[in-house]
N, C-alpha and C positions, 0 to 999 in steps of 0.2 A: 365307707368309701363312696365318693360321689359317682353319679352315673357316668358312663363312658362319654368321652367327647364324640359327638356324632360326626364331626369333621374337624379339620385343623383350625378353622376359623370360628368354631363354636364359641358362643358367649352366653352368659345368663340373661334372663329377662331384666334382672336388676340393673344391669349395665345400661340397657336402653331406657329404662324408667329414669334413672339418675341423669342420663344425658338429656332427655327431654325436659326434666325438671330444671336443670341448670340453665338451659336455653330460655325457658319461660321466666326464671328468676332474674336473669340478666336483662331480658327485654323489658320486664316490668319494673326494673329498678330496685327489686328486693335485694339483689346482690350486685356488686360491681364485677364486671367482666375482667378476669385476671389478665394482666399484660404479659406478653412474652418479650418485651423490650429489656435489654440487659440492664439499663439504668433503673428501670422500675423494679426489677427483681433485686438489684442491689439494695435499693431503698426498703423494699418489703422485708428482705432478710436481715438487714442491719438492725431494725427495731430500736431497742434501747442501747445497743452497743455504740461506741464511738467509732468514727472512721479509722482512728489510729489503732484500735484494737486489732485490726487485721494484720498489722505489720509486726506484731510480736514474734520474734524468732525467725522472721522471713526476710529475704533480701528484696531489694527493689525489683530485681529481674524476676523473681518468683511472683511478686504481686502483679507485675505487668503480664506475665504469662497467664495467670488466672483470669485477668480482665479480658485479655485477647481471646482466650478459650471461651469465656462466657459470651462474648459478643458473637463469635463465630457459631457457637451452638445455638444461640437464640435466633440468629439469621437463618440457620438450617431448619429450625423448628417452624419458623414462619413461612419459609419458601418451599419446603419439601415434605414435611411430616404429615400433612393432611389430617391434622388432629380433629377429632370431634369435640364436643363441649367438655365431656368428662376428661378426655386426653389433655385438653388445654388446662383444665384445673389441676390435674395431676402434675403436668410439666411445671407449671408455675410453682406449685407447692414443693416439688422436689428441689428445684433450683433455689428457691428462697430458703429452704432448710439448709442447703449446702452453704449458702452465704452466712446464715446464722451460726452454723457450726464452725465455719472458718474464723469468724470473729471470736467465738468462744475459745477456740484453741489458741488464737493469737494472744488473747488476754491472759490465758493460763501460762503460756510460754514467756510472756513478758514478766509476769509476776513470779513465776517459778521456773526459771530457765533450766534448772538441773533435770527436770522431768524429760525434756526433749533430748537430753544428752546421756541418758541412762546407759551404762555399758551392757551389752547383750552377749549371751552365748551365741555361737554361730548357728544359724537356723537350718532346718531341713525343709527344702522347698520342692513341692510337686509341680512339675512342668508338663503340660500336655494340652491338647485341644479340648475345647468344650465338648462334653458328652463322651470323653474317652476313659471314663472310670476314675477321674481324678478325685471326686468326692469320696468314693469308696476307699481309695488308698489313703487319702488325707485323714479320714476319721479313724481308720485302723491305726495308723501311726500316732495320731493324736491321743488315742486311748492309753498309750504307754504312760504310766505315771512318771517316768523320767523326762517326759516332754511337756511342753506347754502348747496351748492353742488359743484361738480367738473365738469368742462367743459371737453368735449372730447379732445380739443386741449391741455389742461393743463395736462391731464392724460398721453398723449403720448409725450408731450414736457415739462417736469417738470422744466426746468431751466428758471426762469423768467428773463426778461430784461427790461430796462427802456422804450423802445419802443416795445410794445407787439405785435409782428407780428405772434404769434402762431396761431391765428384763420386763417390767410391767408395761412400759411404753411400747416396746417391741412386740410384746404379747398382744396388746390391743391392736397394733398395726397389722399383725398377722391375722387376727380375727377378722378385721375389716377386709383385708386382702382376700381371705378365703371366701368371704361372702360374694365379692365381686368375681373371683376366679377360683371356683372350687377344685380346679385341676392342678393348682400350683404344686401341691405336695406329691402328685403323681409324677411330676417332672423333676422336682428337686425337693427332698424331704427337709422341712424347716422346723425350727424350734427356737424360741426366743433366747434360751440359755444354752442352746446346743452348739457344738463346734461347727463353725462354718468358715467359708472363704472370706478373705479380706477385701472383697469387691467394693464394699462401702468406703474403704479408705482411699481407693483409687478414684471412686466417684466424687469424693469430697475435694479432690484436686482437679476435677473435670476431665479425667481420662474418659475416652469415648466408650469403653467397654460396657458399662451399665446402661448407657443411653442408646447405643446403636442396637441393643437387643430388644428395645421396646418402641423405638421410634424410627421412622424412615428418614435418615439424615445422612445420606451418602457424602455430601460435601464436608460435613464435619468428620466423618470417618476418614476420608482421604487427608484432610488437614491434620488430624491427630496422628495418622500413620506416618506422615511425612515430617512431623515435628519432633524435635529432641524431647525426650521424656525425662530429662534431668530434674526439672522442677516437680514433676509428678512423684518421682521416687524419693526425692529429698523430703517432701512432705510426708510420704508414706513412712519413711524411716523414723521421722519425728513422732508420728502417731504411734507406731509400733513401740518405740522406746517409752512413750508416755503410758501406753496401755500396760507394758511390762512393769513399769514402776508402780502403777496403781494396784496391780494384782500381786506384786511381789514375786514374780516368776522369771525375772530377767536372767537368772543363772541357769535356767533350763532351756534347751534348744526349742525354739518355736517352730511347730510344723505349720507351714503356710501353703496356700494354693489359690491361684486365680488363673483361669485360662489365658487371660491377657498377659501373664508373665512370659508365655511363649513368644509373644510379639516383641516384648521389651527386655528380653533376657540379658543383653549386654549392660543395660543400665541397672537392672536388678543386681547383677553380679558386681557392678561397681559399688553399690551400696553395701552388699554382703559378700565380700570376696572369699570368705571362708565357708560359705554355704555348702552343704551336701545336697545333691540334686537327685530326685527320683523322676525319671522320664516315663510318662504314661503313653502307651502306643495303642492305636486302634485304627482299623481300616478307614480311609478317608470317606468312602461311600456311606459307611455306617454313621460316622461322625456327622456328615452333612445332613443326612436324613433326620437324625435326632435333633440336631441344632436347629434346623428349619422348623421343626415342630415346636420347639421351645419359643423361638422368636415369633412365630405366628400366634401362639397362645398369648404372648405379651402384647403384640401390636394390635390385635383385633379388639381389645378392650378400649384402646385409645384412638382408634381410627376406623371409619366405616368403609374405607377403600383400600384394604390391604391386598397386595398382589403377591400371591404365593410364588409365582415364577420368578419375580424379582427377588424375593427372599432367598430362594434356592440359588440363584446366580450370585447374589451378594455374599452369601455365606460360603459358597464354594471358593470364591476369591479370597475371603478372609482366612479360610482353612489353609489355602495354598501359601498365603503370605506368612502365616504363623509357622507353618512347616519349614519354609525356607529360612526364616529368621532364626528359628530354633536350631536348625542344622548348622547355620553359619556360626552362631555363638558357641555351640558345643564343640565345634572344630577347634576353637581357640581356647577352650576351657580345660585346665589340667587338674581340677579338683575332683573329689569323690563323686561318682555318678553310678546310679543303679537304673536299670530299665525293666519295665514290667508291661506285659501285653494285657489288654482288656480280657481276652479269652482265658489267659493263664490265671489271673486273679479271680475270674468268675468260676473257673473249674476247681481251683484248689487255693484258697486264699492263704492258708497256713504255709504252704510251700513257697508261695510268692513272697510272703512277708519274711520268711527265713532268708530267702535269697537277697531281698532288699537289705536286710540288716548285715548280712555277710559282705555284700559288695560295698556297703558304706562304712564297714569297719566298726559297727556298733554292736553292743551286747544286747541280746534278746532275752529278757528275764522271764521266769515263770509268771511273775505278776503282770508283765506286759501281755503275755499270751492270754491270761485269764481275762484281763480287761478288754482285749480285742474280741474274745468270744462273746462277752456281754454286748459289745458294740454290734457284732454280727447278728445277735438275737434281736436287738432293737431294730436294726436295718431290715431284718426279715419280716418284721411286723408292719413295716411301712407300706404306704399306698403307691410308692413310686414304681413298683414292679408292674403296675397296670399300664405304664407308658408304652412298654414294648408291644403289648397286646393292642393298644389303641393305634400304634403305628402300623401294625400288621393288618388292621381292618381298613386303614386309610389308603386311598390311592392318589391323594393330592400331590404328595412329594415323590418324585420319580427317581431321584438319585440315591 
């Protein structure tokens, strides 16, 4: 287990050393300073792909939405994010990778359109605020052998290949990430081949969720909140169908969760009208405090001027927005819904799971319960339990 975070903006000396080295390398001409201009990122990400590869399986409106989102995100990065050298390099690399993956998926869907149209069993979707226990519920339900789930490596590397090296690539990425940020597993337990949320699929369509949690980009957050999410979730559904075809599990209900789903629930339900929903509840004050800790942990690596008070205000607003949008969408939804409180699943996960299955009209098998017990044992050995103790020691976040 890493040493405790001394405060919410703690970062390792390695971050500062890399930041200084990058600055000297750019000034001395050893490396080119990475651009945050949208056109430069498009060129960097496209590589050996053809410009036409992007259009495979996508409409002109979807392509235009992606370009506009990239332009607005890049503008926010330059004007608002206050990135240090390391943050600039990370931002350029992330967005170039998104462009590269987008072209790879487009080429795949042009050559094999059936993958993007694979029939799916109706999914089971966990809806709730970030830090409301959604990961715990997600991994418990995903442990049921009657269900399917998404691997971390597939979420962040959505282009399948004949020889699947994605677990190795993601394993190396996590190794590097832990060197830069030894506290990431105390906030969210990761594993390259472990069940995880589909955040990477939303990020690949430039939804704001993955980016606003690591960069100060309020103009892009407001733009994304006010923009129709249809193109985002059309792309998401195509990636899900492609992933299910690759793994051969399209006939099993996929258990999915991303906190952003609460914000976009109407569009999510348009894509998956037969979905069963599990609503995770937790007190807003507890959610806000834990969310602010997570965001501060991400931002401080990529910026030297992180404002904790701003993070607290920004995420209080985000929590309120998601709560209201979720309430409005659920009021119009007549499909199966189960609700579970953070304290209830923390106190007695077995009873909470039995109630979820009963309310959703699903059969809870002995095999499922045994698999969930194993998941609980794995979770119990994780380092993420240290996060609550770090928060208890910290006085920086007041809500």
